[in-house]
N, C-alpha and C positions, 0 to 999 in steps of 0.2 A: 780207940774211942774210950773216953772215960766212963765210969759208971753213971755219972750224971748225964752224959751224952746218950748212953744206951737207954736210960729211963726216958729222956726227952723224945727219942725216936719212937720208942714203944708207945708213949702217950699220944704222939701225933698220929701214928698208925691206927691206934685204937679209936681215936676220935673220927677217923675216916672209915672205920669198920674194915680195916685191912689187917689180915692176919700175918704177923711177923714172927716166924719161928727162929730158933737159934742159928740155923745155917744161914738164913737170909740176913739176920742181924750181923753175923760175922762178915758177910759180903759188904754190907754197908760200912762197917768199921774199916775194912780194907780199902774201900773206895775213898773214904775220908782221908786216910793216910796218903794214898796215891795222889789225890787232888792237892792236898796241902804241900806235899813234897814237890810236885811238878810246878805248882804255882810260885815257888821261890825262884824258878828258873825261867818260866814262860808265863806271860800274863794271860791266865785262863779265866779268872773270875775275880771280881772285886770283893767277894765274900771270903774272909780268911779265918774267922774264928770258928771253933767247933759248933757253937750254938747257931750261928748264922747259916753255916753250911747244912746242918741237920734240918733246920726249920725252913729255910728259904730255898734250898736246893732239893733235899731229899723228900721232906714231907710235902712241900709244894708240888713236886713232881708226882707224888703218889695221889694227889687230889684229882689227877686225870682219871682215876679209877672210879670216881663218884658216878653214880647213875648207871654203871655197867655198860658204858658206851664202847669199851674195848672188848667186851665179851664176843667170842666167835671170830675175832679178827685173826687172819693168818699172817698178813704182812702190814706193818705199820711204818710209815715214813715220819721221822721227826724233823720238821722243817726249821732250820736255823738252830741246830742243837747246841752250839757253843761248846762247852766242856762236857756235853753228854746229857743234858737235861731237857726234857724228862726221860730220854731214851734209856739211860743206864739203870736208874731206879725201877723203871717199868719192866726192863728186861730181867732184872732180879726177881720181880714178882710174877712175871709171866714167861716162864722158860719155854713154853710151847709156842710162843708167838715170835715171829721174826721181826726185828726192829732195824730200820735203816736210818741211822743218824746222818743228816745232811748238813753240811756247812761249807761256806766258800773259803774259810781260812784253814789252810792245811795243818798248821801247828795244832789247832784244836782237834781236828780229826785224827791226827797222829796220837794225841793223848787218848782220845776215846777208843781208838783201836788197841792201844797198849793196855788201857785199863780193862777193856772187855776180855782181852787174852789173860791178863793177870787174875781176873775174877772167874775165869772159866765160863764166860758167857758166849757160848757158841751160837747163840741166836741174835748176835749183834753184827751187822754188816755195814760199817761206816763208809761214807763216800764224800769226797770233796766235790763240790759243785754248787750250782744254783738251780732253784726251782724253775726259773724261766727256761733253762736249757733242758732239764729233765722232762718238763711238761710237753716238750715237742719231740721227745725221743720215744719212738714206738716201744722200746723196751721198758719204759716207765709209764707212759701215758695210759690212763684207764686201767691201771693194774693194782693199785693199793686198796686194801680194805679200810684203812684209816689213815688220816694225816693228823698228827698232833703237833702243836706248837705252843711256845710259852712266851707271851709278851713280845712277839716278834714285830708286829706291825698292826695298823688299823684293819678292821674287819674287811673292808672292800679290797684291800691289798691281799689279805690272806685268802679270800675267796678266789681271786684270780690266780694265785700261785698254787693253791691246793686242789681245787676242784678238777682241773684237767688231769691230775695225777690219780684221782679216785676212780674206781670201777663203779658202774651203776649200783646204787644201793649203799655205797661206801659213805663214811662219815668223816667230816672235818671236826675235830675236837680242839677248840681254840681256848687256851688259858689266858685270861685277861684279868686286870685289876677292876676297879669300878669302871663301868662303861656308860657313856652318855647316850641319850635317846637318839641324837642325830647320827652317831656312829652306828648304832644298831639299825637305824632306818636305811642308811647308805649300805651297810653290810647286807641287809636283806635284799635290796635292789640288785647289788652286785651278784649275790648268790643266784638270784633268778636269771640274770644275764648269762651266768656261767653254767646253767643247768642244775642249780641247786635249790634247796628250800631250807630256811632256818627252822629248826624243829624244837630247840630248847635253849633257854637262857637261864642258867642255874647260878644264882647269886648266893654266896656263902662266906663264912669267915674262916680264914686259915687257922687250923688248930694251934693252940697255945698262944700264938701272937695275936690272933683276932683280926689280922689285916683283911680288908675286903678283897674278895676274889670273885670271878665270874667264869663259868664254863659256858661257851657258846658252841652249840652243836648244829652243823649244817649237813643235811643229807643230799647226796647227789641223786637226782631223780630223772635227769635227762642228759643228753650229750653236751659237752662243752664245745662251743663254736670253735672251728679250727683256727681262727685268728687269735685265740688266747692260748697260753699267756703271751703278752707282748714281749718285745725284746728286753734284754737285761736292763734293769734299773727303771724302766718305764712304769711298771705297776706301782712302785713306791713313789715316784716323782709325779705321776699323773693318775692317782687312784680313781677308779670308776665311781661316779656319783658322790665324790668326796673331795673337799678342799684339803690338799696336803698340809700337814702341820709339823 
């Protein structure tokens, strides 16, 4: 990571009130190198420049820490992690929390696993799979303290995929861009259907870039009906209370 990149990462972290010490800065620098090198062989991310990766992957992932919603969490599932975001940056910052990055594409999970090992992140447990399957598996259903996800799907879809995985009192922390009122309304209805309650809609600007972001927080307040999640692909193709777009 260049000195300019280091300064950019520190600025972004500072604006999010995240403390980035030298050891963590070194881990982010190593992650940048790993991602750029792997991306020349496998299509992991469309972001290739140092600036884009630092701001749109690293800093954007750290925005999950806004509001303290991950405080006290023991196990966090990252739904649709891709190349490990937000799981890897969060695992660097929260070494006492277990992160399970989940993705259906094996090559991406292989990268996440190798990166976690190279960075010494023993709190990362990558898994290939789909939320629809895990949500019906007794080993995963009703077990996670948090589910995080970054621009994976519309809120009604996220509610169906995430809430069955959460323990009572657990939180879905969904990273979104600008979000329309109709999606929020549908997401709230879907959350209620799945035993949840939308508790926070936090609109903010991404540090440095100023891009619009929203953190939507849903608390699990009751059991998710056993019929959810529906079979693979159905939540996305037939979202609850929402016209698929």
